[in-house]
MIBA-765520 format. One record per residue (C-alpha): residue number from 1; z, x, y. Coordinates in steps of 0.02 Angstrom, whole numbers. Layout:
- NUM/Z/X/Y
...
//
This chain:
- 1/-1182/-2154/-1952
- 2/-1334/-2045/-1964
- 3/-1274/-1938/-1816
- 4/-1099/-1917/-1895
- 5/-1182/-1869/-2062
- 6/-1294/-1741/-1973
- 7/-1150/-1662/-1877
- 8/-1044/-1649/-2037
- 9/-1188/-1577/-2135
- 10/-1229/-1444/-2001
- 11/-1045/-1399/-1980
- 12/-1019/-1379/-2168
- 13/-1178/-1274/-2199
- 14/-1142/-1165/-2045
- 15/-955/-1138/-2095
- 16/-1002/-1089/-2276
- 17/-1140/-972/-2217
- 18/-1028/-890/-2087
- 19/-890/-870/-2215
- 20/-1009/-775/-2328
- 21/-1064/-668/-2179
- 22/-884/-624/-2135
- 23/-848/-579/-2316
- 24/-1003/-465/-2323
- 25/-959/-381/-2156
- 26/-774/-353/-2211
- 27/-834/-279/-2377
- 28/-949/-160/-2278
- 29/-802/-104/-2173
- 30/-709/-46/-2328
- 31/-855/67/-2386
- 32/-862/246/-2328
- 33/-1004/312/-2217
- 34/-1111/371/-2364
- 35/-1109/205/-2449
- 36/-1139/116/-2283
- 37/-1298/219/-2255
- 38/-1358/176/-2432
- 39/-1321/-12/-2408
- 40/-1449/-128/-2328
- 41/-1375/-183/-2162
- 42/-1452/-341/-2093
- 43/-1397/-499/-2003
- 44/-1328/-552/-1837
- 45/-1193/-415/-1830
- 46/-1330/-283/-1804
- 47/-1373/-352/-1630
- 48/-1193/-351/-1563
- 49/-1241/-221/-1432
- 50/-1381/-325/-1360
- 51/-1326/-508/-1386
- 52/-1237/-515/-1220
- 53/-1379/-433/-1122
- 54/-1425/-535/-967
- 55/-1566/-663/-993
- 56/-1736/-614/-925
- 57/-1775/-696/-755
- 58/-1588/-722/-732
- 59/-1609/-806/-562
- 60/-1719/-947/-630
- 61/-1610/-964/-787
- 62/-1448/-978/-686
- 63/-1528/-1103/-563
- 64/-1584/-1212/-713
- 65/-1413/-1203/-796
- 66/-1332/-1249/-629
- 67/-1452/-1396/-608
- 68/-1416/-1450/-789
- 69/-1230/-1457/-757
- 70/-1262/-1558/-598
- 71/-1379/-1683/-679
- 72/-1264/-1711/-830
- 73/-1117/-1738/-708
- 74/-1222/-1866/-605
- 75/-1278/-1956/-761
- 76/-1107/-1973/-831
- 77/-1033/-2030/-664
- 78/-1172/-2158/-634
- 79/-1153/-2230/-812
- 80/-963/-2247/-789
- 81/-986/-2328/-617
- 82/-1116/-2448/-693
- 83/-993/-2495/-833
- 84/-848/-2525/-709
- 85/-942/-2593/-558
- 86/-1088/-2700/-622
- 87/-1217/-2600/-522
- 88/-1357/-2695/-611
- 89/-1323/-2855/-514
- 90/-1397/-2794/-349
- 91/-1572/-2719/-326
- 92/-1571/-2533/-279
- 93/-1385/-2512/-298
- 94/-1403/-2397/-451
- 95/-1524/-2280/-358
- 96/-1413/-2278/-204
- 97/-1263/-2234/-310
- 98/-1363/-2098/-400
- 99/-1415/-2017/-231
- 100/-1240/-2024/-165
- 101/-1161/-1951/-323
- 102/-1295/-1815/-332
- 103/-1257/-1763/-152
- 104/-1065/-1772/-175
- 105/-1064/-1669/-339
- 106/-1176/-1526/-271
- 107/-1031/-1398/-282
- 108/-1045/-1415/-474
- 109/-1219/-1345/-464
- 110/-1166/-1201/-353
- 111/-1016/-1156/-454
- 112/-1091/-1149/-626
- 113/-1257/-1077/-570
- 114/-1178/-949/-454
- 115/-1048/-890/-578
- 116/-1173/-872/-721
- 117/-1291/-770/-603
- 118/-1144/-656/-553
- 119/-1096/-629/-738
- 120/-1274/-578/-775
- 121/-1265/-445/-635
- 122/-1372/-533/-510
- 123/-1367/-470/-332
- 124/-1482/-585/-231
- 125/-1359/-727/-233
- 126/-1423/-820/-76
- 127/-1595/-837/-152
- 128/-1519/-900/-315
- 129/-1411/-1026/-219
- 130/-1567/-1093/-127
- 131/-1661/-1105/-293
- 132/-1514/-1204/-368
- 133/-1492/-1320/-217
- 134/-1676/-1364/-193
- 135/-1750/-1351/-369
- 136/-1729/-1536/-419
- 137/-1736/-1617/-245
- 138/-1900/-1527/-204
- 139/-1979/-1585/-368
- 140/-1917/-1761/-342
- 141/-1970/-1770/-158
- 142/-2140/-1688/-191
- 143/-2185/-1808/-329
- 144/-2117/-1960/-230
- 145/-2217/-1908/-73
- 146/-2373/-1883/-175
- 147/-2361/-2054/-257
- 148/-2313/-2127/-86
- 149/-2479/-2066/-7
- 150/-2573/-2155/-145
- 151/-2466/-2312/-119
- 152/-2502/-2306/70
- 153/-2690/-2287/36
- 154/-2688/-2444/-78
- 155/-2570/-2538/48
- 156/-2450/-2560/-97
- 157/-2274/-2639/-74
- 158/-2203/-2489/-168
- 159/-2235/-2372/-21
- 160/-2074/-2285/38
- 161/-2043/-2305/226
- 162/-2054/-2148/332
- 163/-1873/-2167/388
- 164/-1812/-2159/207
- 165/-1910/-1996/179
- 166/-1826/-1920/332
- 167/-1651/-1979/278
- 168/-1675/-1903/102
- 169/-1734/-1736/179
- 170/-1584/-1735/295
- 171/-1468/-1766/146
- 172/-1543/-1614/60
- 173/-1527/-1498/209
- 174/-1362/-1554/284
- 175/-1263/-1611/131
- 176/-1330/-1537/-32
- 177/-1361/-1361/37
- 178/-1186/-1331/119
- 179/-1097/-1405/-32
- 180/-1201/-1296/-155
- 181/-1155/-1145/-46
- 182/-967/-1187/-59
- 183/-986/-1203/-249
- 184/-1082/-1039/-266
- 185/-953/-939/-165
- 186/-809/-1015/-271
- 187/-909/-984/-433
- 188/-948/-802/-389
- 189/-765/-764/-343
- 190/-672/-866/-478
- 191/-785/-852/-633
- 192/-910/-716/-591
- 193/-834/-572/-689
- 194/-914/-533/-861
- 195/-791/-535/-1004
- 196/-895/-511/-1163
- 197/-814/-468/-1331
- 198/-940/-328/-1361
- 199/-1007/-182/-1257
- 200/-1190/-193/-1206
- 201/-1297/-46/-1266
- 202/-1384/55/-1130
- 203/-1550/49/-1222
- 204/-1615/-120/-1293
- 205/-1632/-122/-1481
- 206/-1813/-152/-1546
- 207/-1841/-326/-1618
- 208/-1900/-317/-1801
- 209/-2045/-414/-1873
- 210/-1994/-584/-1940
- 211/-2069/-734/-2026
- 212/-2172/-849/-1916
- 213/-2050/-994/-1922
- 214/-1914/-879/-1851
- 215/-2012/-845/-1690
- 216/-1934/-917/-1531
- 217/-2089/-1019/-1490
- 218/-2082/-1110/-1661
- 219/-1891/-1136/-1647
- 220/-1917/-1206/-1471
- 221/-2045/-1338/-1533
- 222/-1946/-1392/-1683
- 223/-1775/-1394/-1597
- 224/-1808/-1556/-1497
- 225/-1857/-1671/-1645
- 226/-1681/-1718/-1702
- 227/-1610/-1748/-1529
- 228/-1759/-1859/-1485
- 229/-1732/-1953/-1647
- 230/-1552/-1989/-1593
- 231/-1608/-2075/-1428
- 232/-1774/-2144/-1486
- 233/-1712/-2327/-1495
- 234/-1624/-2317/-1332
- 235/-1779/-2250/-1247
- 236/-1872/-2413/-1282
- 237/-1741/-2517/-1194
- 238/-1732/-2397/-1041
- 239/-1923/-2399/-1026
- 240/-1925/-2587/-1043
- 241/-1791/-2610/-906
- 242/-1884/-2488/-791
- 243/-2063/-2537/-818
- 244/-2057/-2716/-882
- 245/-1925/-2763/-752
- 246/-1799/-2829/-873
- 247/-1613/-2812/-822
- 248/-1525/-2675/-915
- 249/-1338/-2703/-932
- 250/-1277/-2620/-1093
- 251/-1214/-2462/-1007
- 252/-1070/-2447/-1131
- 253/-1201/-2420/-1267
- 254/-1294/-2299/-1154
- 255/-1133/-2195/-1134
- 256/-1120/-2189/-1324
- 257/-1300/-2133/-1339
- 258/-1270/-2000/-1204
- 259/-1125/-1931/-1303
- 260/-1225/-1933/-1468
- 261/-1368/-1840/-1381
- 262/-1247/-1710/-1320
- 263/-1171/-1681/-1492
- 264/-1337/-1680/-1587
- 265/-1417/-1566/-1459
- 266/-1273/-1438/-1473
- 267/-1270/-1441/-1666
- 268/-1461/-1417/-1679
- 269/-1463/-1275/-1549
- 270/-1322/-1183/-1632
- 271/-1414/-1187/-1798
- 272/-1578/-1126/-1713
- 273/-1479/-987/-1629
- 274/-1397/-933/-1791
- 275/-1570/-917/-1876
- 276/-1634/-815/-1727
- 277/-1488/-696/-1723
- 278/-1495/-677/-1914
- 279/-1674/-618/-1891
- 280/-1598/-486/-1772
- 281/-1679/-562/-1619
- 282/-1553/-561/-1477
- 283/-1657/-664/-1352
- 284/-1549/-818/-1381
- 285/-1517/-878/-1203
- 286/-1690/-942/-1163
- 287/-1720/-992/-1343
- 288/-1561/-1102/-1346
- 289/-1609/-1184/-1177
- 290/-1790/-1214/-1220
- 291/-1757/-1277/-1400
- 292/-1643/-1410/-1327
- 293/-1752/-1447/-1176
- 294/-1902/-1481/-1294
- 295/-1828/-1653/-1323
- 296/-1901/-1704/-1155
- 297/-2074/-1653/-1218
- 298/-2059/-1783/-1356
- 299/-1994/-1913/-1232
- 300/-2146/-1881/-1121
- 301/-2263/-1898/-1273
- 302/-2174/-2061/-1313
- 303/-2207/-2120/-1135
- 304/-2396/-2104/-1168
- 305/-2380/-2220/-1320
- 306/-2275/-2342/-1214
- 307/-2402/-2341/-1071
- 308/-2552/-2378/-1182
- 309/-2472/-2503/-1306
- 310/-2329/-2589/-1215
- 311/-2380/-2598/-1031
- 312/-2529/-2682/-946
- 313/-2547/-2553/-809
- 314/-2719/-2491/-749
- 315/-2796/-2406/-600
- 316/-2756/-2243/-511
- 317/-2600/-2298/-419
- 318/-2510/-2377/-568
- 319/-2561/-2230/-682
- 320/-2497/-2101/-553
- 321/-2340/-2201/-519
- 322/-2299/-2216/-704
- 323/-2338/-2040/-763
- 324/-2267/-1956/-604
- 325/-2098/-2035/-620
- 326/-2096/-2015/-811
- 327/-2129/-1831/-785
- 328/-1977/-1819/-668
- 329/-1869/-1918/-794
- 330/-1923/-1801/-936
- 331/-1899/-1645/-830
- 332/-1721/-1697/-781
- 333/-1680/-1744/-961
- 334/-1749/-1576/-1022
- 335/-1645/-1476/-895
- 336/-1489/-1576/-949
- 337/-1520/-1556/-1136
- 338/-1563/-1371/-1114
- 339/-1393/-1347/-1025
- 340/-1301/-1435/-1165
- 341/-1388/-1322/-1290
- 342/-1349/-1164/-1192
- 343/-1164/-1213/-1165
- 344/-1137/-1249/-1350
- 345/-1228/-1096/-1407
- 346/-1137/-977/-1287
- 347/-967/-1038/-1355
- 348/-1032/-1012/-1532
- 349/-1104/-836/-1501
- 350/-944/-782/-1409
- 351/-840/-851/-1552
- 352/-932/-765/-1697
- 353/-942/-598/-1610
- 354/-758/-598/-1559
- 355/-695/-628/-1740
- 356/-797/-480/-1816
- 357/-730/-303/-1803
- 358/-861/-198/-1713
- 359/-855/-9/-1730
//
């Protein structure tokens, strides 16, 4: 009920504000040039020539967006399989399903990352494809191998066999990489042409001074509070099932929380982006991504509370095991939420600029 109320409130405020903006801009169009010069022009319409400028570090940005599409696709598929197939009944079946689905859906990563990089005018597409394909697997494997060496040192039963490590590496090289290449080629050819509603100015417009709370860094930190609040209760049950070895079986509720997180993240990020554009700052791509991704920072902070107050773990191995895998979980969640934020915001930005008459 709180989420429905929040979405309704955000939509109502935004629609009323945008209606006033449209009325003001249409009134300005009726004035002659002399009156226009005397009027105080301000707001998001002023940055129409720069708002579709490619994001800085476009290779990294497109790789992150491609990975976010991929992770969200895998999460949705695994939750649906868990609802339909009772994956929680057998030990390790959920992880095996996740690895299989991740490898099989690799073209999603290549398609969306490659098409976005092409629309941003990127030329080094092979490098971008490699970054997209190996970004998440290399982080997961690197962290797992590091924790594994500690496990071997302590002769722990949690040590991953060497054969499993080789098998995962082979999956990355011989399955994920070729499928990502196929997706990238398709994305560049089918959706790689820029079709922006406004022309991009040759010279970037200077960004004016603004209040401290309109700065991208502040917007980024504040953007993750509401999305984290919407999944806060569910986090406790997920942590308990993972670290207290309780069986988690309410995957239908998890699907609902996943959808709630998506809706709340999109709404909050659109509002953050509107404030940023109104302050005539056109650097919305990274801000929309990071504002939504900051949810994972709050999840990681919550994991500290859970470790010290809810678990009885101690020692180097248990601490490294817990915080290493929680960092991976938070990072994947951040990339996924950041992608949701960017997708929603890009639709919003394209919509508002396509409905205003630009001289």
